[in-house]
N, C-alpha and C positions, 0 to 999 in steps of 0.2 A: 724095375730100377736097373739101369746099366752099370757097368763099372764106374766105380767112384772116380769122378773127375774127366769123364769121357763125353758127356752130354752138356751142351751149351745153350743158353739163351741166344736169340738170334739177333741181339744187339750188344753193342759194348760202349763204354764211356771212353772218350780219349781227347788228349790234351798234348801239344808240343810246346818244346822250349826252343827258342831261337834269337838270335841278336840280343842275348841278356833278359829276356823275359818270358815268361808263360803266355802263351796264347789262349784264347778263350775256349773252354772244354765244350765238347758237343757228344751227343748220343747217335750213334751211326750204326748200320747194319753190320753184322759181324761179317768180317771178310780179311783174307791174307793182309798182312800189313806191307806196302811197299818199302823196302829198305836197300840201300846201297851195299854192294858185297863188301865194301871198305869199312862199314859202319863198326864203330868203336867196340860194340858189345860182342861182335864176333870174334874179335882178335885178342881183347883184353878184358872180357868177362865183366864189362862196366853194367850190371844189373842188379836189381833187388826187387823184392816183393812182399806181400803181406797174404795171409790167408785166413779168412775169418767166416762167419755165418750169420744169415738172417732167417728168421721163422716167421711162419704165418700162423697166427693164432685164430682162436674160435671166432673172435669179432671180425674176422677178414683182413685185419691190418698185419703189416709186416713189423718186426723188431730186428734191429742189428745188434749183436752182442759186442760191445766194447769197441764200437767203431772209432771213437777218438783216440783210444790208447793205440789201437793198430796204427792210426794215422801217424801218431807221434813217433812210433817205432819205426815207421817207413822213413820219415824224416831224418833219423839218426843213422838208418842204414845209408840213406843217399849221401849224408854227410861223409860217412866214412869211407865212401867209394869216390867221393869227390864229384858226384852227379850233382846236377842242379836239383836243389830241393824244393818238393812240390809245396805250393802253399796249402797250409791245412783246411783253411776254409773250402778252396777250390776241390780237394781231393774228396772232403766230406760229402760236398755237393755232387760230385760225379759219382759217387757209390749211391748216394740216396735217390738221385734221379734215375738211375739205372734200376735200383730196386723197385721203385715207384712204378717204372714202366712194366716190370715183371712180377708184380705181385701175384697175379693168378697163376704164374708158372711155379710159384713155390709150393712144393708138396708139403702135406700135413707132417707134424712131428711125430715120429722122431726123425723124419727127413727134413731137408732144409734147402737154403739156397746157399752154396759155397761162393764165396767172394774172393777175386784174386787181382788186386792193384799190382801192377808191374810196371817198372821203370827201367828203361834201356837207353843206354848211350847210342846215339845215331850220327856222330861226327864221322864223315868219310875220310879217315886219315889213318893208313896204317902205319905211319912212323910215330904214332903218338903213345908208344908203350910207357913213356913217362910222363906223359901229359894227361889230363882229364878231358872229358867229352864235354864240349861246350854247347852241344846240340842234344835235345832227348825228346824220348816219346814216353807218355805215361798213359796206360790204358787200364781199364777194370773189366775183367771177365766175370760173368755169373755162370754158375753151374748147378742145376738141380741135383742133389745128392739123396741117396738114402741112408738109413743108419750104417755107419761103419762096420758094424758087428751084426751080422744077420744071425739071429737065434741068441743074441746076448755074446759078450766079449768072452772068448776063451783064453785061458793062462798061456803066455808067451814064454818062449824059452830064449835066453840071452847068452851070448858069448861074453865073458868078462876079458876084455884085452888091457892088460895093465903096461902096455908098451906104447900103443899109438894114439894119437889125439885126433878127434873128429876134424879139428879145423886148426888155423894158426890164431896165436893170441890175438893179433889186430883185427881178425875179422871173425872170430868166434861169436861175437854177439851181433854180427851183421847177418840180416837175412837175405843171402845170396846164393845164388845157383851153385857157384864153386864149392861151397861148404858141402852141398848134397853130393855133388860130383866127387868129392874127396872121399866121402864116406861109402860111396856105392861100391867100389871095389872090393874092399875089405869085407863089407856086409855080405856081398854075393859069395865070396870065397868062404865064409863062416858059414852060410847057409848051405852049400855044397858039400863042406867037409864036416860039419857038426850038426846039421840039420836044424839050426837055429832060426829064429825069427828077426833078431836084431844083434848089433854088437854094442856092448856098452863100453865107451871108451873111457879109459882110466889111465892116461898116461903117468908114468912114474908112481903108479899105484893111487892116484888121486881119481876119485870116482866123479866123473863128469855127466856125461849124457850119452844117448844113443845117436844115430845118424839123422833122425827127424823128430825126437821127442826128448823132453826133459825127465829125468828120473827122481823118484823120491820114495822113501821107505815110511811105512805106517803101522802104528801098532794100535791097541785099543785107546791110548791116551796121548799120543804124539806123532808127529809129522817131522821127518828128517830130510833136507835137502840141502843141496850146495849153496852157498850165499852166492848173490850176483856178482859176477865180475866180468872181464873182457873175454874170457876163453869160451863161453857158452851162450845159446840163445836165452835172452830173457822172455819166457814163454808167457802168453797172456793166460792159458790155460793154468800154468803152474801158479801165477800169481792169483787168480781166482779161487783155485783150490786152497791155497794157504789161508786166504781171508776167510772162505767158507769154513775150513776147518777150524780156525779161531773162533769163530762164531758158535760152532757147535761144542766147543770147549776143548779141543785138542791142543796140547802145547805145541807150538811151531818152533822148530830148532833148525835154522839155516846155518849149517856149520860144515866145513870141510871133513870129509871122512875117506878112509882108505879102504883098498880092497879087502884087507885083513879084517877091518871092522865090519865091512859089508858081509862077508861069509861068517863071521861070529853072530850076526844078528839074524841070519836066515832063518833060524828055527822060531824067532820070536816077532819078527817084523814082516809085514806083507811088503811087496815092492810092486810100484806101478808107473807106467809111462803116461805122461801128460801132453796132449796137443790138441789142436783144433779138430783134427779129423776124427780121431778116436777118443776124444774127450778124457778118459782115465781108463787105461788098459791095465788089467793085471799081470804080474809076472809070476810064473810058477815054478820055474827052474833057471839056475845059473850053470854055465859050462865053464870050468877053469881048469887049466893044466890037464884038459882032457877027460876031467871026471864032471858027472852032472851032480848039482847040489840042489834038492829041492828047497824051495822057499815055503817055510811052514809045512803045510800038508800037500803042497803043489796045486791046491785048488783057487779060484778066485776068492779073496777074502771079503769078509763083512765089512770091513771098515772102507776098503776101496770101493766097493758097491755103495756104500751109504754116501760117500763124497761125491760120486759120480751121479748119483740120483739127485742130491742136493743141488748141484750145478744145473742140470738139466731141467730141473723142477722150475728153476728160476727163467732159463731160456724158453722153455715152454710156456710160460705164464701159469704154471701150477702154483708156484710161490711168488711171493712179492719180490720185487726187485729193489731190495733195501740200500744197495750200493749205487745206484742209477747208472748201471752198466748198459742198459738196453736203449737204444734209439728208435723211437717210434715213427712209421712211415704213413 
């Protein structure tokens, strides 16, 4: 399997918005998109996207994980950017039709088909800095991917940054490329200076998230994570882990907590990053004020692995889907 996200199926689903309405979607051969150099997205970053996975089970059928929830989140992202909001049924159908066409291209679990709906503003107007794009293109890419962790997840090292935020408050919960661009420079600088994998952004000491993942603390009997607000992405994997954790008897504590508390809990609580690509990745070490602070014994924790396996067992068809998260194709 090639590097995650670099191999694509040979078709995309696509729809365009013009004259106040969405046009009929279609499945087309994968090819570069013709776009005017003055397109709104190039100059004013009018774009949002989603990322989720489809799995092929032993019965030969595909299942898409939390499809309708991702569509709903994309509608919220589009609204926050004042982009034309995709019709939910249309986007669901675009994804389903594309996956149905490429069921045979989905590798067996733990590999999957990564799906990336993307919405971009295409109005050709470089004078529209304070105006929305009234034209748009919506497309869905499909990428066969392997397990994100070859040989199992390794414990990650995080720089704890108690000064900077990952995003702005008005866009923190929007899945837009600008948020990832904002986190890229600080993350690369931290990797070069401290040898870390990610930055945990904690503006004014408020523990939030990394550049691409939600963050949670896990002990033998509880899961602690920041409550949903506008400052950070409302991750679908985060939501799934909290639901599964409650099913398994963990006490779910959605509360704000500080860097001081984070470091106090390092000897007793596992730490993990949640996201679609990596599922639930263990954290083995924090770097704060130039010092390395181990998380428990620095190894991947048993609770993190238990929760990760419980989620993946649902996705792979090993355990029943008691929350109706899967859409069968």
